[in-house]
Backbone as a printed PyTorch tensor [residue, N CA C, xyz], in Angstrom:
tensor([[[ 93.3060,  -0.8040,  19.1330],
         [ 92.0030,  -0.1780,  19.0670],
         [ 90.9210,  -1.2620,  19.0220]],

        [[ 89.8870,  -1.0880,  19.8080],
         [ 88.8190,  -2.0780,  19.9030],
         [ 87.9150,  -2.0210,  18.6670]],

        [[ 87.5080,  -3.2150,  18.2070],
         [ 86.5450,  -3.2730,  17.1060],
         [ 85.2250,  -2.6540,  17.5500]],

        [[ 84.5780,  -1.9470,  16.6450],
         [ 83.2830,  -1.3400,  16.9720],
         [ 82.2130,  -2.4090,  17.1130]],

        [[ 82.2350,  -3.3990,  16.2520],
         [ 81.1910,  -4.4170,  16.2310],
         [ 81.7410,  -5.7290,  16.7700]],

        [[ 81.3940,  -6.0540,  18.0080],
         [ 81.7960,  -7.3320,  18.5730],
         [ 80.5360,  -8.0930,  18.9880]],

        [[ 80.7110,  -9.3420,  19.3700],
         [ 79.5300, -10.1650,  19.6670],
         [ 78.7230,  -9.6370,  20.8470]],

        [[ 79.3680,  -9.0290,  21.8190],
         [ 78.6240,  -8.4770,  22.9600],
         [ 77.6650,  -7.3840,  22.4830]],

        [[ 78.1370,  -6.5220,  21.5960],
         [ 77.2880,  -5.4590,  21.0610],
         [ 76.1760,  -6.0380,  20.1910]],

        [[ 76.5040,  -7.0260,  19.4040],
         [ 75.4960,  -7.6710,  18.5510],
         [ 74.3720,  -8.2300,  19.4150]],

        [[ 74.7190,  -8.9650,  20.4600],
         [ 73.6850,  -9.5490,  21.3220],
         [ 72.9520,  -8.4910,  22.1390]],

        [[ 73.6050,  -7.3820,  22.4500],
         [ 72.9280,  -6.2890,  23.1450],
         [ 71.8250,  -5.7100,  22.2560]],

        [[ 72.1400,  -5.4930,  20.9990],
         [ 71.1520,  -4.9780,  20.0400],
         [ 70.0270,  -5.9910,  19.8470]],

        [[ 70.3880,  -7.2450,  19.6440],
         [ 69.3680,  -8.2730,  19.4070],
         [ 68.4840,  -8.5010,  20.6220]],

        [[ 69.0320,  -8.3150,  21.8160],
         [ 68.2050,  -8.4880,  23.0170],
         [ 67.1470,  -7.3930,  23.1120]],

        [[ 67.4660,  -6.1780,  22.6440],
         [ 66.4670,  -5.1100,  22.6160],
         [ 65.4080,  -5.4350,  21.5670]],

        [[ 65.8250,  -5.8800,  20.3990],
         [ 64.8810,  -6.2410,  19.3370],
         [ 63.9240,  -7.3290,  19.8280]],

        [[ 64.4460,  -8.2540,  20.5850],
         [ 63.6430,  -9.3550,  21.1150],
         [ 62.5400,  -8.8590,  22.0580]],

        [[ 62.7250,  -7.6830,  22.6430],
         [ 61.7530,  -7.1260,  23.5890],
         [ 60.6100,  -6.3630,  22.9240]],

        [[ 60.7250,  -6.0630,  21.6360],
         [ 59.6690,  -5.3040,  20.9510],
         [ 58.4030,  -6.1590,  20.9270]],

        [[ 57.3220,  -5.6750,  21.5160],
         [ 56.1080,  -6.4920,  21.5740],
         [ 55.4570,  -6.6790,  20.1980]],

        [[ 54.7440,  -7.7640,  20.0750],
         [ 53.9800,  -8.0090,  18.8570],
         [ 52.9900,  -6.8670,  18.6910]],

        [[ 52.8340,  -6.3850,  17.4500],
         [ 51.9220,  -5.2900,  17.1770],
         [ 52.5600,  -3.9200,  17.3300]],

        [[ 53.8560,  -3.9050,  17.6440],
         [ 54.5960,  -2.6460,  17.7760],
         [ 55.8270,  -2.6900,  16.8810]],

        [[ 56.3540,  -1.5100,  16.5920],
         [ 57.6100,  -1.3950,  15.8540],
         [ 58.5160,  -0.4290,  16.6000]],

        [[ 59.7970,  -0.5310,  16.3330],
         [ 60.7930,   0.4070,  16.8610],
         [ 61.6320,   0.8800,  15.6890]],

        [[ 62.2370,   2.0390,  15.8460],
         [ 63.1240,   2.5380,  14.8000],
         [ 64.5620,   2.1290,  15.1200]],

        [[ 65.3990,   2.1670,  14.0990],
         [ 66.8180,   1.8600,  14.2910],
         [ 67.4190,   2.8150,  15.3210]],

        [[ 67.0670,   4.0910,  15.2150],
         [ 67.5820,   5.0900,  16.1500],
         [ 67.0930,   4.8670,  17.5690]],

        [[ 65.8770,   4.4290,  17.7110],
         [ 65.3150,   4.1360,  19.0310],
         [ 66.1090,   3.0200,  19.6970]],

        [[ 66.4290,   1.9930,  18.9360],
         [ 67.2150,   0.8860,  19.4810],
         [ 68.6120,   1.3710,  19.8440]],

        [[ 69.2040,   2.1900,  18.9830],
         [ 70.5330,   2.7390,  19.2730],
         [ 70.5090,   3.5270,  20.5860]],

        [[ 69.4890,   4.3440,  20.7900],
         [ 69.3770,   5.1090,  22.0390],
         [ 69.2350,   4.1930,  23.2440]],

        [[ 68.4650,   3.1330,  23.0850],
         [ 68.2390,   2.2160,  24.2070],
         [ 69.5110,   1.5070,  24.6650]],

        [[ 70.4750,   1.3570,  23.7640],
         [ 71.7340,   0.7250,  24.1580],
         [ 72.8220,   1.7610,  24.4460]],

        [[ 72.4350,   3.0350,  24.4800],
         [ 73.3780,   4.0870,  24.8200],
         [ 74.3030,   4.5060,  23.6960]],

        [[ 73.8910,   4.2670,  22.4560],
         [ 74.6990,   4.6370,  21.2910],
         [ 73.8430,   5.4580,  20.3360]],

        [[ 73.4760,   6.6420,  20.7890],
         [ 72.5280,   7.4970,  20.0590],
         [ 72.8490,   7.7030,  18.5810]],

        [[ 74.1000,   7.7340,  18.2250],
         [ 74.5090,   8.0380,  16.8510],
         [ 74.7200,   6.8000,  15.9850]],

        [[ 74.3070,   5.6350,  16.4590],
         [ 74.6330,   4.3950,  15.7500],
         [ 73.4370,   3.6540,  15.1630]],

        [[ 72.4690,   4.3800,  14.6170],
         [ 71.2980,   3.7450,  14.0030],
         [ 71.7120,   2.8430,  12.8360]],

        [[ 72.6900,   3.2700,  12.0580],
         [ 73.1370,   2.4480,  10.9200],
         [ 73.8030,   1.1650,  11.3910]],

        [[ 74.4820,   1.2440,  12.5110],
         [ 75.0920,   0.0520,  13.0910],
         [ 74.0170,  -0.9650,  13.4750]],

        [[ 72.9190,  -0.4550,  14.0230],
         [ 71.7840,  -1.3280,  14.3600],
         [ 71.2890,  -2.0150,  13.0940]],

        [[ 71.1410,  -1.2680,  12.0130],
         [ 70.7070,  -1.8570,  10.7450],
         [ 71.6690,  -2.9230,  10.2550]],

        [[ 72.9470,  -2.6750,  10.3910],
         [ 73.9680,  -3.6490,   9.9840],
         [ 73.8210,  -4.9390,  10.7830]],

        [[ 73.6500,  -4.8060,  12.0930],
         [ 73.4860,  -5.9940,  12.9420],
         [ 72.2270,  -6.7600,  12.5510]],

        [[ 71.1380,  -6.0480,  12.3020],
         [ 69.8910,  -6.7330,  11.9470],
         [ 70.0090,  -7.4600,  10.6220]],

        [[ 70.8280,  -6.9490,   9.7280],
         [ 71.0110,  -7.6410,   8.4470],
         [ 71.7440,  -8.9630,   8.6210]],

        [[ 72.4180,  -9.1430,   9.7450],
         [ 73.1610, -10.3830,  10.0330],
         [ 72.4900, -11.2200,  11.1210]],

        [[ 71.3250, -10.8050,  11.5880],
         [ 70.6810, -11.4320,  12.7450],
         [ 70.4360, -12.9210,  12.5680]],

        [[ 70.1870, -13.3550,  11.3600],
         [ 69.9280, -14.7720,  11.1030],
         [ 71.0680, -15.6880,  11.5070]],

        [[ 72.2760, -15.1540,  11.5780],
         [ 73.4320, -15.9430,  12.0000],
         [ 73.4510, -16.1600,  13.5120]],

        [[ 72.6400, -15.4070,  14.2490],
         [ 72.6720, -15.4360,  15.7100],
         [ 71.4120, -16.0140,  16.3400]],

        [[ 70.4410, -16.3780,  15.5380],
         [ 69.2090, -16.9430,  16.0750],
         [ 67.9980, -16.3360,  15.3800]],

        [[ 66.8650, -16.5060,  16.0100],
         [ 65.6120, -16.0160,  15.4480],
         [ 65.1360, -14.8120,  16.2600]],

        [[ 65.0800, -13.6710,  15.6190],
         [ 64.6860, -12.4310,  16.2730],
         [ 63.6280, -11.7310,  15.4300]],

        [[ 62.7370, -10.9640,  16.0590],
         [ 61.6730, -10.2880,  15.3120],
         [ 62.1590,  -9.0000,  14.6300]],

        [[ 63.1340,  -9.1390,  13.7610],
         [ 63.7270,  -7.9880,  13.0690],
         [ 62.7250,  -7.2670,  12.1860]],

        [[ 61.6520,  -7.9530,  11.8120],
         [ 60.6360,  -7.3080,  10.9770],
         [ 59.9480,  -6.1610,  11.7140]],

        [[ 60.1150,  -6.0890,  13.0250],
         [ 59.4920,  -5.0310,  13.8200],
         [ 60.3460,  -3.7670,  13.9020]],

        [[ 61.4190,  -3.7190,  13.1450],
         [ 62.2910,  -2.5410,  13.1530],
         [ 62.1980,  -1.8460,  11.7960]],

        [[ 61.9030,  -0.5520,  11.8490],
         [ 61.7320,   0.2680,  10.6460],
         [ 62.5270,   1.5640,  10.8310]],

        [[ 62.5940,   2.3990,   9.8060],
         [ 63.2890,   3.6690,  10.0150],
         [ 62.3680,   4.6350,  10.7690]],

        [[ 62.8770,   5.7890,  11.1270],
         [ 62.1300,   6.7180,  11.9790],
         [ 60.8330,   7.2200,  11.3450]],

        [[ 60.7310,   7.1380,  10.0410],
         [ 59.5000,   7.5500,   9.3520],
         [ 58.5270,   6.3870,   9.1710]],

        [[ 58.9530,   5.1930,   9.5490],
         [ 58.1060,   4.0180,   9.3760],
         [ 58.3550,   3.2760,   8.0810]],

        [[ 59.4000,   3.6670,   7.3590],
         [ 59.7190,   3.0000,   6.0910],
         [ 60.2960,   1.6140,   6.3550]],

        [[ 59.9420,   0.6790,   5.5050],
         [ 60.4050,  -0.6980,   5.6300],
         [ 61.8010,  -0.8670,   5.0510]],

        [[ 62.4560,  -1.9390,   5.4370],
         [ 63.7940,  -2.2410,   4.9160],
         [ 63.6710,  -2.6170,   3.4410]],

        [[ 64.4930,  -2.0320,   2.5730],
         [ 64.3440,  -2.2570,   1.1320],
         [ 64.6430,  -3.6840,   0.6750]],

        [[ 65.4560,  -4.4100,   1.4020],
         [ 65.8330,  -5.7620,   0.9730],
         [ 65.2050,  -6.8330,   1.8580]],

        [[ 64.0000,  -6.5600,   2.3500],
         [ 63.3070,  -7.4790,   3.2620],
         [ 61.8550,  -7.5860,   2.8020]],

        [[ 61.6040,  -8.2960,   1.6740],
         [ 60.2700,  -8.3110,   1.0780],
         [ 59.1710,  -8.8890,   1.9720]],

        [[ 59.5200,  -9.7530,   2.9180],
         [ 58.4930, -10.3590,   3.7920],
         [ 58.0800,  -9.4410,   4.9360]],

        [[ 58.8060,  -8.3610,   5.1450],
         [ 58.5700,  -7.5140,   6.3100],
         [ 57.1360,  -6.9990,   6.3700]],

        [[ 56.6380,  -6.4710,   5.2840],
         [ 55.2800,  -5.9030,   5.2790],
         [ 54.2370,  -6.9600,   5.6460]],

        [[ 54.3350,  -8.1270,   5.0510],
         [ 53.3580,  -9.1760,   5.3300],
         [ 53.3960,  -9.6030,   6.8020]],

        [[ 54.5880,  -9.7370,   7.3400],
         [ 54.7100, -10.1160,   8.7600],
         [ 54.0940,  -9.0600,   9.6640]],

        [[ 54.3190,  -7.8010,   9.3460],
         [ 53.7430,  -6.7300,  10.1510],
         [ 52.2270,  -6.6970,  10.0210]],

        [[ 51.7220,  -6.8930,   8.8150],
         [ 50.2690,  -6.9500,   8.6210],
         [ 49.6550,  -8.0740,   9.4510]],

        [[ 50.3200,  -9.2210,   9.5160],
         [ 49.8240, -10.3480,  10.3060],
         [ 49.7540, -10.0210,  11.7970]],

        [[ 50.5590,  -9.0580,  12.2400],
         [ 50.5520,  -8.6500,  13.6430],
         [ 49.6020,  -7.4820,  13.9010]],

        [[ 48.8900,  -7.0380,  12.8660],
         [ 47.9240,  -5.9650,  13.0330],
         [ 48.4800,  -4.5710,  12.8300]],

        [[ 49.6880,  -4.4620,  12.3170],
         [ 50.2880,  -3.1610,  12.0470],
         [ 49.5650,  -2.5210,  10.8660]],

        [[ 49.2660,  -1.2290,  10.9760],
         [ 48.6200,  -0.5070,   9.8850],
         [ 49.6260,   0.4000,   9.1870]],

        [[ 49.3300,   0.6690,   7.9360],
         [ 50.2230,   1.4610,   7.0960],
         [ 49.5190,   2.7050,   6.6040]],

        [[ 50.3080,   3.7340,   6.3920],
         [ 49.7990,   4.9730,   5.8000],
         [ 49.7130,   4.7990,   4.2840]],

        [[ 49.0910,   5.7470,   3.6110],
         [ 48.9640,   5.6750,   2.1480],
         [ 50.3110,   5.6220,   1.4390]],

        [[ 51.3490,   6.2000,   2.0400],
         [ 52.6720,   6.2130,   1.4200],
         [ 53.4420,   4.9030,   1.6180]],

        [[ 52.8250,   3.9300,   2.2900],
         [ 53.4570,   2.6320,   2.4960],
         [ 54.2510,   2.5080,   3.7790]],

        [[ 54.3230,   3.5780,   4.5500],
         [ 55.0610,   3.5570,   5.8130],
         [ 54.1620,   3.0770,   6.9490]],

        [[ 54.7870,   2.4850,   7.9520],
         [ 54.0590,   2.0880,   9.1580],
         [ 53.5090,   3.3440,   9.8250]],

        [[ 52.3060,   3.2480,  10.3620],
         [ 51.7290,   4.3580,  11.1090],
         [ 52.4210,   4.4080,  12.4750]],

        [[ 53.4830,   5.2080,  12.5670],
         [ 54.3060,   5.2680,  13.7730],
         [ 53.5470,   5.8760,  14.9530]],

        [[ 52.5920,   6.7540,  14.6860],
         [ 51.8140,   7.3640,  15.7800],
         [ 51.0260,   6.3100,  16.5490]],

        [[ 50.6300,   5.2820,  15.8640],
         [ 49.8290,   4.2240,  16.4880],
         [ 50.6930,   3.0760,  16.9940]],

        [[ 51.7260,   2.7040,  16.2260],
         [ 52.4120,   1.4430,  16.4790],
         [ 53.8220,   1.5370,  17.0540]],

        [[ 54.3630,   2.7540,  17.2420],
         [ 55.7300,   2.8270,  17.7610],
         [ 55.7680,   2.3370,  19.2100]],

        [[ 56.7310,   1.4920,  19.4690],
         [ 56.9320,   0.9050,  20.7990],
         [ 57.2130,   2.0080,  21.8050]],

        [[ 56.4420,   2.0290,  22.8570],
         [ 56.6210,   3.0150,  23.9210],
         [ 57.4440,   2.3690,  25.0320]],

        [[ 58.7490,   2.4740,  24.8860],
         [ 59.6240,   1.8150,  25.8620],
         [ 60.3140,   2.8070,  26.7550]]])
């Protein structure tokens, strides 16, 4: 049986993350759909948590579908603010304005 997570899949996910333009965000599910794995949003999150082992990628531009930030990524908000991302009162990214239209 083939492993679910192999390096080809890791680089496929990271290559999509690399395409997210500055000033935009994508959701984990959006990235999963773009690679043809609609049900694997959590897998995308797992890969992003290990992204530092594979190079430098703009993982801070990936949030959940509601715009919530990653709980164990304290620099994420500041990096997004530096790119001009705006937040709602609840602390979530304003997805209506900033979601990547890919």
